[in-house]
VODO-150570 format. One record per atom (N, C-alpha, C, O): residue number from 1; residue in one letter; x, y, z. Coordinates in steps of 0.2 Angstrom, whole numbers, plus 5000, padded with zeros to 4 digits. Last residue first. Layout:
// residues N
+-----+----+------+------+------+
:   i : aa :   xx :   yy :   zz :
+-----+----+------+------+------+
: NUM :  A :    X :    Y :    Z :
...
+-----+----+------+------+------+
END
This chain:
// residues 107
+-----+----+------+------+------+
:   i : aa :   xx :   yy :   zz :
+-----+----+------+------+------+
: 107 :  G : 4981 : 4596 : 5270 :
: 107 :  G : 4974 : 4595 : 5268 :
: 107 :  G : 4971 : 4588 : 5272 :
: 107 :  G : 4965 : 4586 : 5271 :
: 106 :  F : 4993 : 4606 : 5271 :
: 106 :  F : 4990 : 4601 : 5279 :
: 106 :  F : 4980 : 4601 : 5275 :
: 106 :  F : 4976 : 4605 : 5276 :
: 105 :  C : 5008 : 4609 : 5268 :
: 105 :  C : 5001 : 4609 : 5266 :
: 105 :  C : 4997 : 4604 : 5268 :
: 105 :  C : 4997 : 4598 : 5267 :
: 104 :  V : 5022 : 4618 : 5268 :
: 104 :  V : 5020 : 4611 : 5271 :
: 104 :  V : 5011 : 4615 : 5269 :
: 104 :  V : 5009 : 4621 : 5269 :
: 103 :  Q : 5036 : 4625 : 5261 :
: 103 :  Q : 5029 : 4623 : 5261 :
: 103 :  Q : 5026 : 4617 : 5264 :
: 103 :  Q : 5027 : 4612 : 5262 :
: 102 :  V : 5053 : 4629 : 5265 :
: 102 :  V : 5048 : 4624 : 5262 :
: 102 :  V : 5041 : 4625 : 5265 :
: 102 :  V : 5041 : 4626 : 5271 :
: 101 :  S : 5066 : 4639 : 5265 :
: 101 :  S : 5060 : 4635 : 5269 :
: 101 :  S : 5059 : 4632 : 5263 :
: 101 :  S : 5062 : 4632 : 5258 :
: 100 :  K : 5079 : 4639 : 5259 :
: 100 :  K : 5078 : 4644 : 5264 :
: 100 :  K : 5071 : 4643 : 5266 :
: 100 :  K : 5070 : 4647 : 5270 :
:  99 :  E : 5081 : 4631 : 5251 :
:  99 :  E : 5078 : 4635 : 5248 :
:  99 :  E : 5076 : 4641 : 5252 :
:  99 :  E : 5072 : 4645 : 5250 :
:  98 :  K : 5090 : 4619 : 5257 :
:  98 :  K : 5092 : 4623 : 5247 :
:  98 :  K : 5087 : 4629 : 5248 :
:  98 :  K : 5090 : 4634 : 5245 :
:  97 :  K : 5085 : 4622 : 5270 :
:  97 :  K : 5091 : 4620 : 5269 :
:  97 :  K : 5093 : 4624 : 5262 :
:  97 :  K : 5096 : 4630 : 5261 :
:  96 :  S : 5072 : 4615 : 5265 :
:  96 :  S : 5073 : 4622 : 5267 :
:  96 :  S : 5081 : 4623 : 5270 :
:  96 :  S : 5080 : 4627 : 5274 :
:  95 :  I : 5076 : 4604 : 5260 :
:  95 :  I : 5074 : 4609 : 5256 :
:  95 :  I : 5073 : 4615 : 5259 :
:  95 :  I : 5073 : 4620 : 5256 :
:  94 :  D : 5077 : 4597 : 5270 :
:  94 :  D : 5083 : 4596 : 5266 :
:  94 :  D : 5083 : 4604 : 5261 :
:  94 :  D : 5087 : 4607 : 5260 :
:  93 :  F : 5068 : 4600 : 5280 :
:  93 :  F : 5074 : 4600 : 5282 :
:  93 :  F : 5079 : 4603 : 5275 :
:  93 :  F : 5082 : 4608 : 5274 :
:  92 :  C : 5059 : 4588 : 5270 :
:  92 :  C : 5057 : 4596 : 5272 :
:  92 :  C : 5065 : 4600 : 5275 :
:  92 :  C : 5067 : 4605 : 5271 :
:  91 :  Q : 5067 : 4577 : 5273 :
:  91 :  Q : 5065 : 4580 : 5267 :
:  91 :  Q : 5064 : 4588 : 5268 :
:  91 :  Q : 5068 : 4592 : 5266 :
:  90 :  K : 5064 : 4575 : 5287 :
:  90 :  K : 5073 : 4577 : 5283 :
:  90 :  K : 5073 : 4578 : 5277 :
:  90 :  K : 5078 : 4580 : 5274 :
:  89 :  L : 5052 : 4576 : 5289 :
:  89 :  L : 5054 : 4579 : 5290 :
:  89 :  L : 5062 : 4579 : 5290 :
:  89 :  L : 5065 : 4583 : 5293 :
:  88 :  F : 5051 : 4563 : 5280 :
:  88 :  F : 5047 : 4569 : 5282 :
:  88 :  F : 5048 : 4576 : 5283 :
:  88 :  F : 5045 : 4580 : 5279 :
:  87 :  L : 5056 : 4553 : 5289 :
:  87 :  L : 5059 : 4554 : 5282 :
:  87 :  L : 5055 : 4560 : 5279 :
:  87 :  L : 5057 : 4561 : 5273 :
:  86 :  L : 5047 : 4552 : 5299 :
:  86 :  L : 5053 : 4556 : 5302 :
:  86 :  L : 5058 : 4558 : 5292 :
:  86 :  L : 5061 : 4563 : 5290 :
:  85 :  L : 5036 : 4547 : 5295 :
:  85 :  L : 5035 : 4555 : 5298 :
:  85 :  L : 5047 : 4558 : 5300 :
:  85 :  L : 5050 : 4563 : 5302 :
:  84 :  E : 5040 : 4533 : 5292 :
:  84 :  E : 5038 : 4539 : 5286 :
:  84 :  E : 5038 : 4546 : 5291 :
:  84 :  E : 5041 : 4550 : 5288 :
:  83 :  N : 5046 : 4530 : 5305 :
:  83 :  N : 5049 : 4532 : 5298 :
:  83 :  N : 5047 : 4535 : 5294 :
:  83 :  N : 5050 : 4540 : 5292 :
:  82 :  Q : 5033 : 4526 : 5310 :
:  82 :  Q : 5037 : 4530 : 5312 :
:  82 :  Q : 5045 : 4533 : 5309 :
:  82 :  Q : 5047 : 4538 : 5311 :
:  81 :  K : 5028 : 4519 : 5301 :
:  81 :  K : 5023 : 4526 : 5302 :
:  81 :  K : 5029 : 4529 : 5304 :
:  81 :  K : 5031 : 4535 : 5301 :
:  80 :  I : 5034 : 4508 : 5301 :
:  80 :  I : 5032 : 4509 : 5296 :
:  80 :  I : 5032 : 4518 : 5295 :
:  80 :  I : 5034 : 4521 : 5291 :
:  79 :  S : 5030 : 4504 : 5314 :
:  79 :  S : 5039 : 4507 : 5312 :
:  79 :  S : 5042 : 4509 : 5308 :
:  79 :  S : 5048 : 4512 : 5308 :
:  78 :  E : 5017 : 4501 : 5314 :
:  78 :  E : 5020 : 4507 : 5318 :
:  78 :  E : 5027 : 4509 : 5319 :
:  78 :  E : 5030 : 4513 : 5322 :
:  77 :  F : 5017 : 4490 : 5306 :
:  77 :  F : 5014 : 4498 : 5305 :
:  77 :  F : 5016 : 4503 : 5309 :
:  77 :  F : 5017 : 4509 : 5307 :
:  76 :  E : 5022 : 4481 : 5314 :
:  76 :  E : 5029 : 4483 : 5310 :
:  76 :  E : 5024 : 4492 : 5309 :
:  76 :  E : 5026 : 4498 : 5310 :
:  75 :  K : 5016 : 4481 : 5328 :
:  75 :  K : 5022 : 4484 : 5327 :
:  75 :  K : 5026 : 4485 : 5323 :
:  75 :  K : 5032 : 4488 : 5323 :
:  74 :  H : 5002 : 4484 : 5333 :
:  74 :  H : 5004 : 4482 : 5325 :
:  74 :  H : 5013 : 4486 : 5325 :
:  74 :  H : 5015 : 4492 : 5323 :
:  73 :  G : 5001 : 4484 : 5348 :
:  73 :  G : 4998 : 4478 : 5345 :
:  73 :  G : 5000 : 4478 : 5334 :
:  73 :  G : 4999 : 4474 : 5330 :
:  72 :  P : 4996 : 4499 : 5345 :
:  72 :  P : 4998 : 4493 : 5349 :
:  72 :  P : 4994 : 4487 : 5346 :
:  72 :  P : 4989 : 4485 : 5343 :
:  71 :  Y : 5004 : 4514 : 5340 :
:  71 :  Y : 4998 : 4507 : 5337 :
:  71 :  Y : 5001 : 4502 : 5340 :
:  71 :  Y : 5007 : 4500 : 5338 :
:  70 :  S : 5014 : 4526 : 5341 :
:  70 :  S : 5009 : 4523 : 5343 :
:  70 :  S : 5004 : 4520 : 5341 :
:  70 :  S : 5000 : 4523 : 5339 :
:  69 :  I : 5024 : 4541 : 5342 :
:  69 :  I : 5021 : 4538 : 5337 :
:  69 :  I : 5017 : 4530 : 5340 :
:  69 :  I : 5023 : 4527 : 5339 :
:  68 :  Q : 5032 : 4543 : 5350 :
:  68 :  Q : 5025 : 4548 : 5352 :
:  68 :  Q : 5021 : 4546 : 5347 :
:  68 :  Q : 5016 : 4549 : 5347 :
:  67 :  D : 5043 : 4535 : 5351 :
:  67 :  D : 5041 : 4533 : 5354 :
:  67 :  D : 5030 : 4539 : 5355 :
:  67 :  D : 5025 : 4539 : 5359 :
:  66 :  K : 5052 : 4548 : 5342 :
:  66 :  K : 5045 : 4540 : 5337 :
:  66 :  K : 5042 : 4536 : 5345 :
:  66 :  K : 5037 : 4533 : 5343 :
:  65 :  N : 5052 : 4560 : 5342 :
:  65 :  N : 5052 : 4556 : 5345 :
:  65 :  N : 5047 : 4551 : 5343 :
:  65 :  N : 5041 : 4551 : 5343 :
:  64 :  Y : 5059 : 4577 : 5335 :
:  64 :  Y : 5054 : 4570 : 5336 :
:  64 :  Y : 5054 : 4565 : 5342 :
:  64 :  Y : 5057 : 4567 : 5348 :
:  63 :  N : 5063 : 4587 : 5341 :
:  63 :  N : 5058 : 4583 : 5345 :
:  63 :  N : 5056 : 4579 : 5343 :
:  63 :  N : 5052 : 4576 : 5346 :
:  62 :  K : 5074 : 4587 : 5330 :
:  62 :  K : 5077 : 4588 : 5335 :
:  62 :  K : 5073 : 4586 : 5342 :
:  62 :  K : 5076 : 4585 : 5347 :
:  61 :  L : 5065 : 4593 : 5320 :
:  61 :  L : 5067 : 4586 : 5321 :
:  61 :  L : 5072 : 4584 : 5327 :
:  61 :  L : 5073 : 4577 : 5327 :
:  60 :  A : 5060 : 4603 : 5324 :
:  60 :  A : 5054 : 4600 : 5325 :
:  60 :  A : 5057 : 4591 : 5325 :
:  60 :  A : 5055 : 4585 : 5328 :
:  59 :  K : 5071 : 4611 : 5321 :
:  59 :  K : 5066 : 4611 : 5329 :
:  59 :  K : 5062 : 4605 : 5330 :
:  59 :  K : 5061 : 4602 : 5335 :
:  58 :  E : 5070 : 4612 : 5310 :
:  58 :  E : 5078 : 4609 : 5313 :
:  58 :  E : 5075 : 4607 : 5319 :
:  58 :  E : 5077 : 4602 : 5322 :
:  57 :  I : 5064 : 4618 : 5304 :
:  57 :  I : 5061 : 4613 : 5305 :
:  57 :  I : 5067 : 4607 : 5308 :
:  57 :  I : 5068 : 4601 : 5308 :
:  56 :  Q : 5066 : 4631 : 5310 :
:  56 :  Q : 5057 : 4629 : 5310 :
:  56 :  Q : 5059 : 4621 : 5311 :
:  56 :  Q : 5057 : 4617 : 5316 :
:  55 :  Q : 5076 : 4632 : 5304 :
:  55 :  Q : 5076 : 4631 : 5309 :
:  55 :  Q : 5069 : 4631 : 5314 :
:  55 :  Q : 5069 : 4631 : 5320 :
:  54 :  E : 5071 : 4633 : 5290 :
:  54 :  E : 5077 : 4627 : 5290 :
:  54 :  E : 5077 : 4628 : 5300 :
:  54 :  E : 5077 : 4622 : 5302 :
:  53 :  T : 5053 : 4640 : 5291 :
:  53 :  T : 5061 : 4640 : 5288 :
:  53 :  T : 5067 : 4634 : 5291 :
:  53 :  T : 5064 : 4631 : 5295 :
:  52 :  F : 5037 : 4635 : 5281 :
:  52 :  F : 5043 : 4636 : 5286 :
:  52 :  F : 5052 : 4635 : 5283 :
:  52 :  F : 5055 : 4633 : 5279 :
:  51 :  D : 5022 : 4639 : 5278 :
:  51 :  D : 5029 : 4641 : 5276 :
:  51 :  D : 5034 : 4641 : 5282 :
:  51 :  D : 5035 : 4646 : 5286 :
:  50 :  L : 5009 : 4632 : 5275 :
:  50 :  L : 5014 : 4637 : 5277 :
:  50 :  L : 5019 : 4636 : 5277 :
:  50 :  L : 5020 : 4630 : 5275 :
:  49 :  C : 4992 : 4631 : 5269 :
:  49 :  C : 4997 : 4630 : 5268 :
:  49 :  C : 5002 : 4633 : 5273 :
:  49 :  C : 4998 : 4637 : 5277 :
:  48 :  R : 4976 : 4623 : 5272 :
:  48 :  R : 4980 : 4629 : 5275 :
:  48 :  R : 4989 : 4625 : 5273 :
:  48 :  R : 4991 : 4619 : 5275 :
:  47 :  G : 4966 : 4613 : 5276 :
:  47 :  G : 4968 : 4614 : 5266 :
:  47 :  G : 4970 : 4622 : 5268 :
:  47 :  G : 4967 : 4626 : 5267 :
:  46 :  L : 4965 : 4609 : 5288 :
:  46 :  L : 4961 : 4612 : 5286 :
:  46 :  L : 4964 : 4615 : 5279 :
:  46 :  L : 4961 : 4620 : 5278 :
:  45 :  G : 4965 : 4591 : 5288 :
:  45 :  G : 4967 : 4596 : 5289 :
:  45 :  G : 4964 : 4600 : 5286 :
:  45 :  G : 4960 : 4599 : 5282 :
:  44 :  S : 4952 : 4580 : 5296 :
:  44 :  S : 4957 : 4581 : 5289 :
:  44 :  S : 4962 : 4588 : 5291 :
:  44 :  S : 4963 : 4589 : 5297 :
:  43 :  V : 4947 : 4577 : 5309 :
:  43 :  V : 4946 : 4573 : 5305 :
:  43 :  V : 4947 : 4574 : 5298 :
:  43 :  V : 4945 : 4570 : 5293 :
:  42 :  G : 4954 : 4591 : 5315 :
:  42 :  G : 4951 : 4583 : 5318 :
:  42 :  G : 4951 : 4576 : 5313 :
:  42 :  G : 4956 : 4572 : 5314 :
:  41 :  G : 4961 : 4598 : 5309 :
:  41 :  G : 4951 : 4600 : 5307 :
:  41 :  G : 4951 : 4594 : 5312 :
:  41 :  G : 4945 : 4591 : 5311 :
:  40 :  H : 4974 : 4609 : 5310 :
:  40 :  H : 4973 : 4600 : 5312 :
:  40 :  H : 4963 : 4602 : 5312 :
:  40 :  H : 4960 : 4606 : 5315 :
:  39 :  C : 4978 : 4620 : 5309 :
:  39 :  C : 4979 : 4619 : 5305 :
:  39 :  C : 4974 : 4611 : 5303 :
:  39 :  C : 4972 : 4609 : 5298 :
:  38 :  D : 4984 : 4621 : 5324 :
:  38 :  D : 4979 : 4625 : 5319 :
:  38 :  D : 4975 : 4624 : 5313 :
:  38 :  D : 4970 : 4627 : 5311 :
:  37 :  L : 4997 : 4614 : 5327 :
:  37 :  L : 4990 : 4614 : 5331 :
:  37 :  L : 4986 : 4616 : 5327 :
:  37 :  L : 4981 : 4611 : 5328 :
:  36 :  A : 5010 : 4617 : 5321 :
:  36 :  A : 5001 : 4621 : 5316 :
:  36 :  A : 4994 : 4617 : 5318 :
:  36 :  A : 4989 : 4616 : 5315 :
:  35 :  D : 5022 : 4614 : 5324 :
:  35 :  D : 5019 : 4620 : 5329 :
:  35 :  D : 5013 : 4622 : 5323 :
:  35 :  D : 5012 : 4628 : 5321 :
:  34 :  L : 5025 : 4603 : 5320 :
:  34 :  L : 5030 : 4611 : 5315 :
:  34 :  L : 5026 : 4614 : 5321 :
:  34 :  L : 5029 : 4620 : 5322 :
:  33 :  L : 5023 : 4595 : 5332 :
:  33 :  L : 5031 : 4596 : 5328 :
:  33 :  L : 5034 : 4601 : 5326 :
:  33 :  L : 5039 : 4604 : 5327 :
:  32 :  H : 5009 : 4595 : 5329 :
:  32 :  H : 5014 : 4598 : 5335 :
:  32 :  H : 5019 : 4601 : 5333 :
:  32 :  H : 5021 : 4607 : 5333 :
:  31 :  Y : 5008 : 4590 : 5318 :
:  31 :  Y : 5006 : 4597 : 5319 :
:  31 :  Y : 5008 : 4599 : 5324 :
:  31 :  Y : 5010 : 4605 : 5325 :
:  30 :  V : 5012 : 4576 : 5319 :
:  30 :  V : 5015 : 4580 : 5315 :
:  30 :  V : 5015 : 4586 : 5316 :
:  30 :  V : 5020 : 4589 : 5316 :
:  29 :  E : 5004 : 4571 : 5331 :
:  29 :  E : 5011 : 4571 : 5330 :
:  29 :  E : 5014 : 4576 : 5327 :
:  29 :  E : 5017 : 4581 : 5329 :
:  28 :  Y : 4991 : 4568 : 5326 :
:  28 :  Y : 4992 : 4577 : 5329 :
:  28 :  Y : 4999 : 4575 : 5331 :
:  28 :  Y : 5001 : 4580 : 5332 :
:  27 :  S : 4989 : 4557 : 5320 :
:  27 :  S : 4989 : 4565 : 5312 :
:  27 :  S : 4993 : 4572 : 5318 :
:  27 :  S : 4996 : 4577 : 5317 :
:  26 :  N : 4984 : 4550 : 5329 :
:  26 :  N : 4993 : 4549 : 5327 :
:  26 :  N : 4996 : 4558 : 5324 :
:  26 :  N : 5000 : 4562 : 5324 :
:  25 :  Q : 4973 : 4543 : 5328 :
:  25 :  Q : 4978 : 4550 : 5333 :
:  25 :  Q : 4983 : 4551 : 5331 :
:  25 :  Q : 4987 : 4554 : 5334 :
:  24 :  D : 4962 : 4543 : 5316 :
:  24 :  D : 4972 : 4543 : 5315 :
:  24 :  D : 4975 : 4549 : 5321 :
:  24 :  D : 4977 : 4555 : 5321 :
:  23 :  S : 4953 : 4546 : 5306 :
:  23 :  S : 4951 : 4541 : 5313 :
:  23 :  S : 4957 : 4542 : 5317 :
:  23 :  S : 4956 : 4539 : 5323 :
:  22 :  M : 4957 : 4548 : 5294 :
:  22 :  M : 4951 : 4551 : 5299 :
:  22 :  M : 4952 : 4552 : 5306 :
:  22 :  M : 4951 : 4557 : 5310 :
:  21 :  T : 4972 : 4541 : 5290 :
:  21 :  T : 4964 : 4541 : 5291 :
:  21 :  T : 4964 : 4547 : 5296 :
:  21 :  T : 4968 : 4550 : 5300 :
:  20 :  Y : 4987 : 4550 : 5285 :
:  20 :  Y : 4984 : 4546 : 5291 :
:  20 :  Y : 4976 : 4546 : 5288 :
:  20 :  Y : 4975 : 4550 : 5283 :
:  19 :  R : 5003 : 4553 : 5276 :
:  19 :  R : 4993 : 4552 : 5275 :
:  19 :  R : 4992 : 4548 : 5281 :
:  19 :  R : 4996 : 4543 : 5283 :
:  18 :  L : 5011 : 4563 : 5268 :
:  18 :  L : 5011 : 4558 : 5274 :
:  18 :  L : 5006 : 4559 : 5273 :
:  18 :  L : 5003 : 4564 : 5270 :
:  17 :  S : 5029 : 4568 : 5258 :
:  17 :  S : 5019 : 4567 : 5258 :
:  17 :  S : 5017 : 4562 : 5264 :
:  17 :  S : 5020 : 4556 : 5265 :
:  16 :  A : 5038 : 4580 : 5249 :
:  16 :  A : 5034 : 4575 : 5251 :
:  16 :  A : 5029 : 4571 : 5255 :
:  16 :  A : 5023 : 4573 : 5254 :
:  15 :  I : 5037 : 4586 : 5237 :
:  15 :  I : 5043 : 4583 : 5236 :
:  15 :  I : 5045 : 4578 : 5243 :
:  15 :  I : 5049 : 4574 : 5243 :
:  14 :  T : 5027 : 4593 : 5223 :
:  14 :  T : 5028 : 4589 : 5230 :
:  14 :  T : 5034 : 4585 : 5231 :
:  14 :  T : 5036 : 4582 : 5227 :
:  13 :  E : 5034 : 4609 : 5217 :
:  13 :  E : 5034 : 4602 : 5217 :
:  13 :  E : 5032 : 4597 : 5222 :
:  13 :  E : 5036 : 4597 : 5226 :
:  12 :  G : 5034 : 4622 : 5219 :
:  12 :  G : 5027 : 4620 : 5220 :
:  12 :  G : 5029 : 4612 : 5219 :
:  12 :  G : 5024 : 4609 : 5219 :
:  11 :  A : 5048 : 4626 : 5218 :
:  11 :  A : 5044 : 4628 : 5211 :
:  11 :  A : 5037 : 4626 : 5211 :
:  11 :  A : 5034 : 4626 : 5206 :
:  10 :  G : 5051 : 4627 : 5232 :
:  10 :  G : 5048 : 4632 : 5229 :
:  10 :  G : 5048 : 4633 : 5222 :
:  10 :  G : 5048 : 4638 : 5219 :
:   9 :  N : 5044 : 4611 : 5236 :
:   9 :  N : 5048 : 4615 : 5236 :
:   9 :  N : 5047 : 4624 : 5233 :
:   9 :  N : 5041 : 4626 : 5233 :
:   8 :  Q : 5030 : 4606 : 5249 :
:   8 :  Q : 5033 : 4610 : 5239 :
:   8 :  Q : 5039 : 4612 : 5240 :
:   8 :  Q : 5040 : 4615 : 5246 :
:   7 :  A : 5023 : 4592 : 5257 :
:   7 :  A : 5030 : 4599 : 5258 :
:   7 :  A : 5032 : 4599 : 5249 :
:   7 :  A : 5034 : 4595 : 5245 :
:   6 :  M : 5006 : 4589 : 5260 :
:   6 :  M : 5011 : 4587 : 5259 :
:   6 :  M : 5019 : 4592 : 5260 :
:   6 :  M : 5019 : 4596 : 5265 :
:   5 :  I : 4997 : 4578 : 5270 :
:   5 :  I : 5000 : 4580 : 5273 :
:   5 :  I : 5007 : 4581 : 5266 :
:   5 :  I : 5011 : 4576 : 5266 :
:   4 :  D : 4981 : 4575 : 5273 :
:   4 :  D : 4988 : 4572 : 5266 :
:   4 :  D : 4989 : 4579 : 5269 :
:   4 :  D : 4985 : 4583 : 5271 :
:   3 :  H : 4970 : 4567 : 5285 :
:   3 :  H : 4976 : 4569 : 5283 :
:   3 :  H : 4979 : 4569 : 5279 :
:   3 :  H : 4982 : 4564 : 5279 :
:   2 :  G : 4952 : 4562 : 5279 :
:   2 :  G : 4961 : 4558 : 5280 :
:   2 :  G : 4962 : 4565 : 5281 :
:   2 :  G : 4957 : 4570 : 5280 :
:   1 :  M : 4938 : 4557 : 5272 :
:   1 :  M : 4941 : 4563 : 5273 :
:   1 :  M : 4948 : 4557 : 5280 :
:   1 :  M : 4947 : 4552 : 5283 :
+-----+----+------+------+------+
END
């Protein structure tokens, strides 16, 4: 169990992904930023896929705050996870800008 979050372009190719263990409370941040809390099933995503517009991803990027992701006592890992989420959002933004939307699947 865990959260496997994948972004796909219009051709169905995975262009970005995130992984959180089932007990990682930081998984909520990506769902929150994408306004997709109804896709969070606790220990994993619910297997739903949603399409996001450029404006929705841009809003998520504007609301991104690295301080919302915290792994006390593990600063190096914390930094890696903060950067992973930011990169994921940037890659989603690039595709949504090019293709007018990006699909994100929450598994």
